N, C-alpha and C positions, 0 to 999 in steps of 0.2 A: 157278376163275372160272366163273360160271354163264352158260348160253346158253339163253334162251327156255324150251322145255318142260322142261329139266332144272333150272330154277331153283326154289328154295324159294318158297313162296307169300308169305312175309312178309320184307320187307327187315330185315336185322339191323342194329340200331343200337348193338350192343356190339362191342367189339374182340375178335372170337373167331377170326380167321384170321391166321396168321402172315404177315408181309409177304413172307417167302421162299417161301410157297406160292402166291402169286398170279402167274399167267402174264400178264405185262404185254403180251406180244406178241399175246395173244388177246383183249385188252381193247379195246372200242370205246366211248369215253366219249360219243359222240354218240347211242348206242342208248338210246332211252327205256325199253326193257325192263329195262335194268340198274337203273334207278331204281325201277321198279315191282316187280320180282321179285328183284333181286340185292342186292349189298352194295357200293355205291360207296365206303363208308368203308374197306373192306378194300383196295380198289384205290388210293385216295388215300394210305392209310398206306404201302402198298408203294412208291408213287411218292415220297413224302417221304423214305423211307429209302434207296431205291435209285436213283431217277432223278427228282429234283425239278423239273428243267426238261426236259421230254420231248416229242419230236415224234411226232405221229400223222398218218399219211397216210390221208386219208379216201377219196379216189379218185384217178384219174390226174391231175386238175388241182388238187385241193384238199387242204390239210393245215393243221395248227395246232400251236403249242407249248402245252403245259399247264404252268402253274406251280402248285405245291401247298403251298409253305412260306409261312408267315404273312408273313415279311419280303418275299418276292418278290411275293406277291399285293398287299401294300401298295404296293410300288414301282410295279407295273404300273397300279394304279388311281389312284395319287396323282400320277404324273409325266406330265403331258400333253405335255411337250416330247419325251418318248421314245416314248409310246404314245398314239395318238389314238383318240377315240371316234367320229369322224365317218364312218367307213366301215362301221360296224355293231357292235352291242354284244351280240348273242346268236348262238349257234351256227347257228340256222336261217338266218341271213344270210351264213354263211361263203361267200366267193367271189362275193358279190353286193355291189353298191354300195347302201348304205342311202339310200333316197330322202328320209329325214328328216334326213340329215346337214346340220348347220348351221342347222336349223330347229327341231328338237325338242331340249329341254334335255339329254335323255339322250344324244343323238347330236351334241353340240356341245362343242367345247373352249373353255377360257378363252382370252382374256378375254371373248369374246362370251357364253359360257355363264354367266359370273358376272353379267353385266348382265341376261341373260334370267331368271336365277334369283332375283335380289334381291327383286322385288316379291312373289313367292310365298314366299320365305324369311321376309319380314316378316309376311305374312298367316298363316303357319303356325307362328309361335312358340308356345311353351307358353301364354303369356298370351293370345294371340289365339284359340287354339282352345278355351280354357276355357269360353266361352259355349255351346259345343256339348255340354258334359258331360251335361246333363239329357236331351238328345235321344238321346245314345249310351246312357246308362243305361237309358232306356225301351226302346230297341231291344234291348239285351242281355236285359232281363227278358222281353220278348216271345219272344225266341229260346229262352230256357231254360225257359219256362213248361211245355212238354210234359213236362219231366223230373219235374215235381212229382208226377205219378201214380206214379212209381216203376217204371213199365214201361220196357223198353228203348227207347232212341231213338238216332238216328245223330248222335252228337256232331260228327263231322267235317263232315257235310253241313250241319248247323246253323251251324257256324263259317264255312263258305264264304259265308254270307249276311251275316256281321258287317261286313266293311269297306264294303260298299255302303251300309249305313245311315249311316255317317259320311261317306264320300266324296260320296255323292249329295246328302246334306243340304247339305254345304259347296259343292257345285257347283250346287245349286238344281234337281236333277232329281226328277221326280215319282215317288212311291213305286210306282205301278203299273208303272214301267219297271225296277225294281231287279232282279227275278228274271231278266228277259231279259238285262240288262247283265251280271249275274253269269255267266250261261251263256256269253255271247260272250267275256268275258275268260278264262274257263276254256278255251274253244276256242283262244284266242290263245296261251296259255302251255303248253297240253298238247294240241296238235293230233293227237297219236298215241294219245291215250287213248280206248279204245273207248266210254266213256260220253259223250264229247263229239265224237268224230270224225264227219265227213261221209262218205257212201258213196264219194266220190271220193278219199279218203285224206288225208294230212297237208296237202298243198298246197291241196287244195280246202277243207279246214277252215280253214286260215289265211286263204285268200282271202275266204271268207265272213265270218269274224270281222272282218277288217280292213274289208271293204266295208260291213258293217252298222254297225260302230262308227263309222266315219268318216261314213257317211250319217246316222246318228243325231245325231252332234255337229254336222254341217252344218246340220241343221234347228234344233238348239238355238241355235247361233250366230246363225242368221238371225232367230230370235225375240228373242234378246238385243239385236240391233242395233235392233230396234223398241222393246224394253222392257228396258233395262239394269237390273241390280240390284247388290247388294253381294256377290254370290257369286264363286267363283273363276274361272268362265268369263268373267264381265264384267271381272274383274281382268286376265285374260290379254289380253282385247281392248283394254284400255287400256294395256298394257305397251309402253313405248318402248325400243328398242335402237338406239343410235347415232343418236338423234334421229328415228327412224321407228317407227311402231307395227308390231307383228307383222302380217304378211299373213295372209289367211284360212287358207292351208295350214299356216302355223306355229301358228296358234291351234288348228286341228284336231289337229295332231300332238301338241301339248302336252296337250290334253284327253285324247287317247288315252293318253299317257304317265301322266297323273295317275290315271286310272281303273285302268290296268293295274298301276301301282305299288301302289295301295291293295290290290288283290286278290292281289298276289303275297305280300306280307309278313304281314299281320295274321292271316288265318284259320288258317294252318298252324302258328303258334307255340303256341297253347293245345292244339291237337290233338297236336302232337309231344311237348309236355311231358307231357300226360296219358297218352299211350302209354308214356312212359318210366317214370312214377312212380305211376300210379294203383294204389292198394292197397298202397303201400310206405311205410316209415317216413319217406322223404324228403318225400312229400306231406303227411303228418301234421305233420311238423316245420315245413314252410313254412306250412301253414294255421294252425297254432296259435301261431306266433311272429311278431307284427307287425313286429318289427325286421328280419325276413328278407324282407319283402314285396318291396322294390325289388331286392335282390340276386337273388331268385328269378325275377323277371321278366327280368332281364338273362341269367340262366342259361338260361331258356326260349328266349330269342332266340339265344344261342350254340348251344345244343343243336339247335334246329330248323334254323337257317340256311336259311330258305326259298328265298332266291335262290341257286341252286347255283353259278352262274357269271356273270361278265361278260367280254365279249370286247373286245380292243383290237387295233390294228395298229401295228407298229413304225414310227416315223417315220424312223429311221436305224438303221444297224447297231448292235447292242447285245450286249455279252457278259454273260451271266448264269450264274453257277456253272460257268464253263468252256465254256458252249455259245454259239455265235455265232448270234444272232437277226438275220436280214437285214432291211433296210428293206422294208416291205411285207408281212412275215410276220404272220399272225394269231397272237395270244397270248391264251389263255383262262386267266383267273384263277379258280381254284376256291375260292369262299368257304367251302363246307362243309368243305373240307380245312384251310384256314387256321384255322378255328375248332376244329380237333382237333390242332393242331400241338403236339407234346410239348415243344418248346423254349419255348413261350409259356404253355401251360396244364398245370398239374399234374393228373395223372389225367384226361386229356381225355375219356375215355369213361365218366366218372362224372358223373351229374347232381348237382351240388353247390350246393344253395340258399345256402350260405354263401360261395360263391366271390367273393373279392375279392383283388386287382383282377380285372376281367373285361374285357379289351380286345377283345371280340368284334367281328367284321366283319359282323354280320347286316344292318347298314344300309349296307354298303360302306365306302369310305375315300376321302379326298381331296376334290377339288372336286365329285364326283358323290355324295357322302354323301347318303343319302336325304333329300330336301327335306321329306318328310312324316313324319319320324321322331317329331316331337312328337305328331302325330295318332295314329300307330300306338301309341306308348307310352300315351297316354291311353286308347285303346280297350282295350289289353291290361290295363291296371291296373283299369279298370272291370270287365272280364270276369272277371279272377281275384278281384277283391273280391266280386262277386256269387256266384261259385262257392263261395268259402270261407265267406262269411257265410250263404249260403242253403242249402248242401248239405253232406253228408258221405257216407261209405260209397261211394266211387267205384269202379266195377268195369267192366272191359271184358268184354263178354259175347258177342262175335262176332268174325268174321275182320276183321283190319285190312288195308285195301287202300290201296296207294300210287298216286299219279298216275303215268301213263306220260309223263314229261317229263324232258328233260335240263336244263331251265332252272329248274323249281320243284321243290324237295324238299317234298312234301306228302302228307298222308294224306287220301284222298277219302272213305273210309267207315270208321267205327269205332263199332259199336254199344256203348252204355254204359248202365248204370243208376246212379243216385245217389239218395240219400234226402234229401228236403227237411227242413230243420231246422224244428222247431215254432215257433221264435221268428221265422222268416222267411216263414211261410206268408201273412201278410197282404199282403205286397208282390206276391204272385202271384195272390191270390184273384180279382181282377178280370180276370185274363188267361187263366184256365183255365175250361173248361166246367164247369157245375154237375153 
């Protein structure tokens, strides 16, 4: 088990450590350094094999249960009568009462959650997001244009800008704000990362991110009240639950949830996939066989599992694999572990573009299954289409750096080179300097 300065520089994404060799007593799953420098998959594998429902005491007053098996993760996320979302859904809220409980979709249980979610669910179906395809394609081409030179460029940093192009377009946010919003959302999901942290530490970083994001959306909502449109923010403002429109606080919380959700999932899937298979036969197989395109995207989602965890609280006493979970106990469902469960996935540590079926949980499970999954899938399919049609000879040429975050499994820096295909140069000609 690695600890800070003794850790290797690159997180291992292969299954190279025996479950018996991992010291679970020395493991702290809240520690963001584990995800930046260590190997959480080795820890999760050891837990699945040896202690799949495990208690971790964080400090004198706080602790939580970890569930790491696919079936248990599914149960915790699916059954709101046993496990509630309304007290907090991420570890940084452990021991605190989530102020968004009952107001933000992610922190609200059915049946109210279902009624809050329905207008967005309809707006974000595959059919309804299709009109945004051209805008997303244009954004992807702008992002990839620097690679045409053949010089090294940071693929991971470029990908972190991808979801904002889609989400901000659908929310009606001006392009000049996208970079700032991308940084604020990175601060919110990785407050301990040195690239995003404020001088005051993690709490100061979180507070600034929340304050500025909520302040930003407060101004946007005020403008929308004067000039409503057909964007997602206007839709939230018109949403009625139990005969009443959402109040301003609920609208702001859901704007925050939408922008955060977009920036958690989409950017880290292509980066994680390329880190695993760039320069290997698996990538060439995926790129050259159109019949494998969709299964490859699903495998990229399973492999990357960008949302590490979601937290719930037990509504009443529950017994799970012989462990008594008491009412009020926090329970953390580790999605990255569920997506490597050997009982569900054959050869789970192999990136298999042919994998079918692929019941991954990259978008969660149950009533909180990602409401923007169709948008994310469209963005990923456009991105991989542009990569495979426009480029070949992909090579990682520098150090791969992972986010310091226990919530997001993501690569924040990955220098790459790739060669533009001659038959695709025209699509980038207007986007690259002469």
